[in-house]
N, C-alpha and C positions, 0 to 999 in steps of 0.2 A: 800683448804677449800672453797675458793670463787668459784672454779669450781664446787664443790660438791653442793653448795647452788644454783648455776645456774641450774644445772641438776634437783634439787628438785623443783625449781620454774617452770621449763619447764614441768616437770611431773605433777605438781599441776595444771598448766594452761591447760594442755591437758585433765586432769581429769574433770576440770570444763567445758571445751568445750564439752566433751563427755556427761556430765550430762545434760547440756543445750540442747544438741541435742536430748538426750533421752526424756527429758521433752517435748520439742517441738514436737517430734514424737508422744508422748502419747496424747498431746493436739490437735495437728493439723494434725497428721499423715494421717488419712483417707481423710480429706479435702485437704491436700497437694497432695495426690495421685490423688484425683478427679480433682483438678485444673490442675495438670500436664497432666492428660489424656485429659481434655477439651482443654487445650492449644495445645496439640498435634493434636487433631481433628481439631481445628480452623486453625492451621498451615497447615495441610493437605488439608483442604478445600480451603484455600487461594492459596496454591500451585497449586491445580487442576484448580481453576478459572484462575490463571495466565497462566497456560499452555493452557487452552481453549481459553483465550483471545489472546494469542500469535498466536495460530493456526488460529483463526478467522481473525485476523489482516493480517496474511500472505496470507490467502485465498482471503481476500478483495483486498489486493494490487495486487495479481496475476490476479484477475478478472478485476480490473481496468486497469492494463497494457494490458490485452488481448483486452478489449473493446476499449482502446485507439488505439491499433494497428489496430483493425478492422475499426475504424472510419477513421484512417489515410489512410488505403487502399481504403475505400469507397470514401473518398474525392479525392484521386489521380485518381480513375476511373471516377468520376464525372467531374473533371477538364479536363481529357483527352477527355471524350465524348463531353464536351462543346467546347473544342479547335478544335476537329475534325469537329463538326457541324459548328463552325464559319469559319473554313477553307473552308468547302464545300459551304457555303453560299457566301463567298467572291469569290470563283471560279465561282459560278453561276452568280454573279453580273458582273464579268469580261466577262463571256460568253455573257451576255445580252448586255453589252457595245459594244463588238465586233460585235454582230449581228446588233446592231443599226448603227454602223459605216458602216458595209457592206451594210445595207439597205440604209443608207444615200448616200453612193458612187453609189449604183445602181440607186437611184433616180436621182442623179446628171447626170449620164450617159444617163438616159432616157430623162432628161430635155435637155441635150446637143443634143441628137439625134432628139428630137422634134423641136429644134430650127434650125436645119439644114435643 
């Protein structure tokens, strides 16, 4: 008997829930459908904006990585050019010192020859 009463209570509760749902549908039905549609649109827009933002961010990161690689390459070339230029100038200075030494030795020989 207790089991039968429990089933009746469950059935009564379900009927009340169904009635409340029906009343809610009558009162708010159109509005709820409209709200659900608007929420779906908003969610769709948010998702598309998120996708576009992710794409833009990925492109920006790739662009920055490429520019950084280009800058690194440019700096390497500039350093190499400066290093080569410095080596050349040092070699020219060494040549000038050698020429001065040769000139100095030649002048010493001439001076010795004149003294004799």
